[in-house]
MARLUMVEX-214211 format. One record per residue (C-alpha): residue in one letter; y, x, z. Coordinates in steps of 0.05 Angstrom, whole numbers, padded with zeros to 5 digits, always signed. Each point is the difference from the previous one (the first is absolute). Layout:
! residues N
AYXZ
...
! end
This chain:
! residues 87
M+00834+03149-02732
A-00066+00014-00015
N+00019+00017-00075
L+00057+00049+00016
G-00016+00073-00012
F+00016+00057+00059
F+00057+00017-00015
Q+00029-00068-00029
M-00019-00024+00076
L+00036+00054+00024
R+00068-00018-00033
K-00015-00066+00023
Y-00009+00023+00076
K+00042+00049+00014
E-00017+00000+00075
L-00066+00022-00026
I+00023+00072-00025
P+00005+00034+00065
L-00067-00033+00020
V-00037+00035-00061
G+00045+00064+00016
F-00025+00006+00070
V-00072-00012-00028
G+00000+00047-00059
C+00027+00055+00048
A-00057-00018+00051
A-00053+00004-00060
V+00024+00062-00029
G+00005+00035+00072
A-00070-00023+00016
V-00026+00043-00063
S+00037+00052+00005
S-00029+00003+00073
S-00060+00001-00025
L-00002+00049-00055
Y+00036+00045+00050
A-00061-00008+00041
L-00055+00006-00049
H+00031+00061-00028
H+00028+00041+00062
K-00049-00022+00062
S-00057+00042+00014
D-00041-00070+00039
V+00009-00036-00063
I-00061+00008-00053
I-00012-00024-00068
N-00054+00046-00025
K-00055+00004+00062
S-00052+00030-00051
G+00049+00067-00018
N+00017+00012+00079
P-00051-00029+00045
E+00039+00032+00063
P+00076-00004-00016
W+00009+00015+00073
E-00019+00074-00005
S+00056+00011-00047
V+00061-00028+00043
N+00043+00058+00019
P+00012-00004+00075
N+00070+00034-00005
K+00029-00043-00051
S+00028-00073+00023
Q-00038-00057-00019
K+00054-00053+00029
L+00052-00022-00050
V+00055+00020+00051
T-00013+00048+00063
I+00056+00026+00040
N-00006+00061+00050
Q-00075+00003-00005
E-00032+00072-00006
W-00064-00002-00041
K-00052+00051+00013
S-00071+00025-00012
I-00048-00025+00041
E-00046+00058+00018
E-00066-00039+00010
L+00008-00027-00067
E+00007+00061-00026
K-00065+00032+00032
V-00036-00056-00030
K+00026+00008-00070
K-00022+00077+00000
M-00075-00019+00033
M+00004-00054-00056
K+00008+00048-00053
! end
């Protein structure tokens, strides 16, 4: 069994095909979820030197969740006052 190639082993032991399929789908899902978080989430930071305070560029009117049901997003008045004072 040690000398069999991967596809030869799958041809010999056909009961492993669903297992390989499920593990492959889980791996693809994990990688795609990680890439989605890297590119679309504001709390994930890749380049710390380019933007040392990324939380200041988050739009409070935009939902940060993957799924939002019946929730309204309003800007926070105190946050807007602080931003105006800092500029």
